[in-house]
C-alpha positions as CSV (number, residue, x, y, z in Angstrom):
1,X,0.0,0.0,0.0
2,X,1.3,3.4,-1.0
3,X,1.6,5.3,2.3
4,X,2.0,8.8,0.9
5,X,-0.8,11.1,2.2
6,X,-2.8,8.0,3.1
7,X,-4.6,10.0,5.7
8,X,-4.2,13.3,7.6
9,X,-5.6,13.1,11.1
10,X,-8.2,15.8,11.8
11,X,-8.2,18.0,14.9
12,X,-5.1,16.1,16.1
13,X,-3.8,18.7,18.6
14,X,-7.3,19.5,19.9
15,X,-8.2,15.9,20.6
16,X,-4.9,15.0,22.2
17,X,-5.1,18.1,24.4
18,X,-8.7,17.4,25.3
19,X,-8.0,13.8,26.4
20,X,-5.4,15.1,28.9
21,X,-3.4,11.9,28.5
22,X,-1.2,10.6,31.4
23,X,1.8,8.4,31.0
24,X,0.1,5.3,32.5
25,X,-3.3,5.6,30.8
26,X,-5.0,2.7,29.2
27,X,-6.5,4.1,26.0
28,X,-8.9,2.9,23.3
29,X,-8.6,4.3,19.8
30,X,-11.9,2.9,18.7
31,X,-11.3,3.8,15.0
32,X,-7.5,3.6,14.6
33,X,-7.6,3.9,10.8
34,X,-4.1,4.5,9.6
35,X,-2.7,5.5,13.0
36,X,-2.5,9.3,12.8
37,X,-4.0,9.9,16.2
38,X,-2.6,6.8,17.8
39,X,0.9,7.8,16.9
40,X,0.6,10.9,19.0
41,X,-1.3,9.0,21.8
42,X,1.6,6.5,22.1
43,X,4.0,9.3,22.6
44,X,2.0,10.5,25.6
45,X,1.6,7.1,27.3
46,X,5.0,5.5,27.5
47,X,4.0,3.4,30.5
48,X,0.4,2.9,29.4
49,X,-1.3,0.7,26.9
50,X,-3.2,1.5,23.7
51,X,-5.9,-0.7,22.1
52,X,-6.4,0.1,18.4
53,X,-9.7,-1.0,16.9
54,X,-10.8,-1.0,13.3
55,X,-13.3,-3.0,11.2
56,X,-11.2,-2.5,8.0
57,X,-8.6,-5.2,7.7
58,X,-6.4,-3.0,5.5
59,X,-6.2,-0.4,8.3
60,X,-5.3,-3.0,10.9
61,X,-2.7,-4.6,8.6
62,X,-1.2,-1.1,7.9
63,X,-1.0,-0.2,11.6
64,X,0.5,-3.5,12.6
65,X,3.4,-2.7,10.3
66,X,3.5,1.0,11.3
67,X,3.8,0.2,15.0
68,X,5.6,-3.1,14.8
69,X,8.4,-1.9,17.1
70,X,6.0,-0.4,19.7
71,X,5.4,-2.9,22.6
72,X,2.4,-1.1,24.3
73,X,-0.2,-1.4,21.5
74,X,-2.8,-4.1,20.9
75,X,-5.0,-4.5,17.8
76,X,-8.6,-5.6,17.5
77,X,-10.1,-6.2,14.0
78,X,-13.7,-5.5,14.8
79,X,-16.4,-2.9,14.6
80,X,-16.0,-0.5,17.5
81,X,-19.3,-1.2,19.2
82,X,-18.5,-4.9,19.3
83,X,-14.9,-4.3,20.3
84,X,-16.0,-3.0,23.8
85,X,-17.4,-6.5,24.5
86,X,-14.2,-8.3,23.4
87,X,-13.2,-10.7,26.2
88,X,-10.4,-9.8,28.7
89,X,-10.3,-6.1,27.8
90,X,-9.5,-3.7,30.8
91,X,-11.4,-0.7,31.6
92,X,-10.1,2.4,29.8
93,X,-9.1,5.8,31.1
94,X,-9.4,7.6,27.8
95,X,-11.2,6.8,24.5
96,X,-10.9,8.4,21.1
97,X,-13.4,7.9,18.3
98,X,-12.7,9.5,14.8
99,X,-15.8,8.8,12.7
100,X,-14.4,10.2,9.5
101,X,-13.5,8.5,6.3
102,X,-9.8,8.3,5.5
103,X,-8.3,9.7,2.3
104,X,-7.4,6.1,1.4
105,X,-11.0,5.0,1.5
106,X,-12.2,7.9,-0.5
107,X,-9.5,8.0,-3.1
108,X,-7.8,4.6,-3.4
109,X,-9.8,1.8,-1.8
110,X,-11.7,0.9,-5.0
111,X,-14.9,0.4,-2.9
112,X,-17.1,3.2,-4.3
113,X,-17.1,5.6,-1.4
114,X,-16.6,8.7,-3.6
115,X,-18.7,10.0,-6.4
116,X,-15.4,11.3,-7.9
117,X,-14.3,7.8,-8.8
118,X,-15.9,5.2,-11.1
119,X,-15.7,2.1,-8.9
120,X,-17.8,-0.9,-7.9
121,X,-20.8,0.0,-5.7
122,X,-19.4,-1.7,-2.6
123,X,-19.0,0.8,0.3
124,X,-18.2,-1.8,2.9
125,X,-15.7,-0.8,5.6
126,X,-15.4,-4.4,6.5
127,X,-15.1,-6.4,3.3
128,X,-16.0,-9.6,5.2
129,X,-19.6,-8.6,5.5
130,X,-22.0,-9.4,2.8
131,X,-24.2,-6.3,2.4
132,X,-23.1,-3.9,-0.2
133,X,-24.4,-0.7,-1.8
134,X,-25.1,-2.5,-5.0
135,X,-27.3,-5.1,-3.1
136,X,-29.3,-2.3,-1.5
137,X,-29.9,-0.5,-4.8
138,X,-30.7,-3.7,-6.7
139,X,-32.8,-5.5,-4.0
140,X,-34.4,-3.1,-1.5
141,X,-38.1,-2.2,-2.1
142,X,-38.9,1.4,-3.0
143,X,-40.2,2.3,0.5
144,X,-36.9,1.1,2.1
145,X,-34.9,3.1,-0.3
146,X,-36.9,6.3,0.3
147,X,-36.4,5.9,4.0
148,X,-32.6,5.4,3.6
149,X,-32.3,8.6,1.5
150,X,-34.6,10.6,3.8
151,X,-33.1,9.4,7.1
152,X,-29.4,9.0,6.3
153,X,-29.0,11.5,3.4
154,X,-31.4,14.2,4.6
155,X,-32.9,14.3,1.2
156,X,-36.4,15.7,1.7
157,X,-38.1,14.5,-1.5
158,X,-36.3,11.4,-2.9
159,X,-39.3,9.7,-4.4
160,X,-38.6,10.8,-8.0
161,X,-35.0,9.6,-7.6
162,X,-36.1,6.3,-6.1
163,X,-38.4,5.8,-9.1
164,X,-35.5,6.4,-11.3
165,X,-33.5,3.7,-9.4
166,X,-36.3,1.2,-9.8
167,X,-36.5,1.9,-13.6
168,X,-32.8,1.6,-14.0
169,X,-32.5,-1.7,-12.2
170,X,-35.4,-3.2,-14.1
171,X,-33.2,-2.9,-17.2
172,X,-29.7,-3.8,-15.8
173,X,-28.4,-4.2,-12.3
174,X,-26.4,-1.5,-10.5
175,X,-22.7,-2.3,-10.5
176,X,-20.6,0.9,-10.7
177,X,-20.8,4.4,-9.1
178,X,-21.4,5.8,-12.6
179,X,-24.7,3.9,-12.6
180,X,-25.7,5.7,-9.5
181,X,-24.6,9.1,-10.7
182,X,-26.6,8.6,-13.9
183,X,-29.7,8.1,-11.7
184,X,-28.9,11.1,-9.6
185,X,-28.8,13.3,-12.7
186,X,-32.1,11.9,-13.8
187,X,-33.8,11.9,-10.4
188,X,-33.3,15.4,-9.1
189,X,-33.8,18.9,-10.4
190,X,-30.6,21.0,-10.2
191,X,-31.5,24.1,-12.1
192,X,-28.1,24.3,-13.6
193,X,-26.5,24.7,-10.2
194,X,-23.3,22.6,-10.0
195,X,-23.1,23.2,-6.2
196,X,-26.5,21.6,-5.7
197,X,-25.6,18.7,-7.9
198,X,-22.3,18.1,-5.9
199,X,-24.1,18.4,-2.6
200,X,-26.9,15.9,-3.7
201,X,-24.3,13.4,-4.8
202,X,-22.6,13.7,-1.4
203,X,-25.9,13.1,0.3
204,X,-26.8,10.1,-1.7
205,X,-23.4,8.5,-1.2
206,X,-23.5,9.3,2.5
207,X,-26.9,7.6,2.9
208,X,-25.8,4.4,1.2
209,X,-22.6,4.3,3.1
210,X,-24.4,4.7,6.4
211,X,-26.9,2.0,5.5
212,X,-24.2,-0.5,4.4
213,X,-22.1,0.0,7.5
214,X,-24.9,0.6,10.1
215,X,-23.0,3.7,11.2
216,X,-25.6,5.4,13.3
217,X,-26.8,2.3,15.1
218,X,-23.2,1.4,15.7
219,X,-22.5,4.8,17.3
220,X,-25.7,4.6,19.4
221,X,-24.7,1.2,20.8
222,X,-21.2,2.4,21.5
223,X,-22.4,5.4,23.4
224,X,-24.8,3.4,25.5
225,X,-22.0,1.0,26.5
226,X,-19.4,3.6,27.4
227,X,-20.1,3.9,31.1
228,X,-19.5,0.3,31.9
229,X,-16.1,0.3,30.1
230,X,-14.5,3.4,31.6
231,X,-12.5,4.0,34.8
232,X,-13.4,7.0,37.0
233,X,-11.9,10.4,36.0
234,X,-12.1,9.5,32.3
235,X,-12.4,11.4,29.1
236,X,-13.9,10.5,25.7
237,X,-13.1,12.5,22.5
238,X,-15.5,12.0,19.5
239,X,-14.8,13.5,16.1
240,X,-17.8,13.5,13.8
241,X,-18.3,14.7,10.2
242,X,-22.0,15.2,9.6
243,X,-25.0,16.4,11.5
244,X,-26.5,12.9,12.0
245,X,-23.5,11.7,14.0
246,X,-23.0,14.9,15.9
247,X,-26.7,14.9,16.8
248,X,-26.4,11.5,18.4
249,X,-23.3,12.6,20.4
250,X,-25.0,15.8,21.5
251,X,-28.1,13.9,22.6
252,X,-25.9,11.6,24.7
253,X,-24.1,14.4,26.4
254,X,-24.2,18.1,25.6
255,X,-20.7,19.6,25.3
256,X,-18.8,22.3,23.6
257,X,-18.1,21.9,19.9
258,X,-14.5,22.3,18.8
259,X,-14.0,22.9,15.0
260,X,-10.9,22.8,12.8
261,X,-9.1,26.1,12.4
262,X,-8.9,27.9,9.1
263,X,-5.2,27.0,8.9
264,X,-6.0,23.3,9.3
265,X,-8.8,23.5,6.7
266,X,-6.4,25.1,4.3
267,X,-4.0,22.2,4.7
268,X,-6.7,19.6,4.7
269,X,-10.0,20.7,3.2
270,X,-11.8,17.5,4.5
271,X,-11.5,19.0,8.0
272,X,-14.0,21.7,7.3
273,X,-17.0,19.6,8.5
274,X,-15.3,18.0,11.5
275,X,-16.6,18.6,15.0
276,X,-14.9,17.4,18.2
277,X,-16.8,16.9,21.4
278,X,-15.2,16.0,24.7
279,X,-17.3,13.9,27.0
280,X,-17.1,12.7,30.6
281,X,-19.0,9.5,31.3
């Protein structure tokens, strides 16, 4: 795997500062990804222990190589809500959850996460699971598709679009992201506004990705389990990237929102929608 610019960690300094790490802390990086946040965490806990969790095997494989000479890190290949229930885990002092997509997934994974690439309609973070975006588009009934795009994409009137999906799949099955983009163009009115077209594509792709990976239900289960897996005097840092995620975190515990600085956004435009919340559970 080419490691150049594979992922730039978002809100790195703010999340590390917010966690107030101590050298003996036992820390859970619940979404280790490609190790950007974990690298800094490990520098802060020389006598502690870090558990790195990710459902994507490519991320775990990458991090095992990246941290192969670091003795105080353990890896769990699992979705982060399930990982809390892994046998023989200690209670944690600090937890970090970065809910964002990595640059690798968007640009180079070949799984159809981005509307800027013509790739298979996969969208699985864990390629061992069976449900894909193509299956949803080819098999789900219209009422289920409408609910997905309303609830997970915040598209207010997706009925015309869903009708276009049904017409398309009656002629040939969905296979590539270009098939989906064709239906987006046919299924919505854009009034020659490119910004509206780009935003709608993002909403459609977001909705399918959330549905494939059960992202919101996973986050809800994780939040509900936190209290039983944390030591007293703990901190939890959660970085979210869209309003649906942030709403769940805010409903769980109201806290100040920390956003990326303009300097960070200039270096990494994908940081513009990031929101960090620091919780005490």
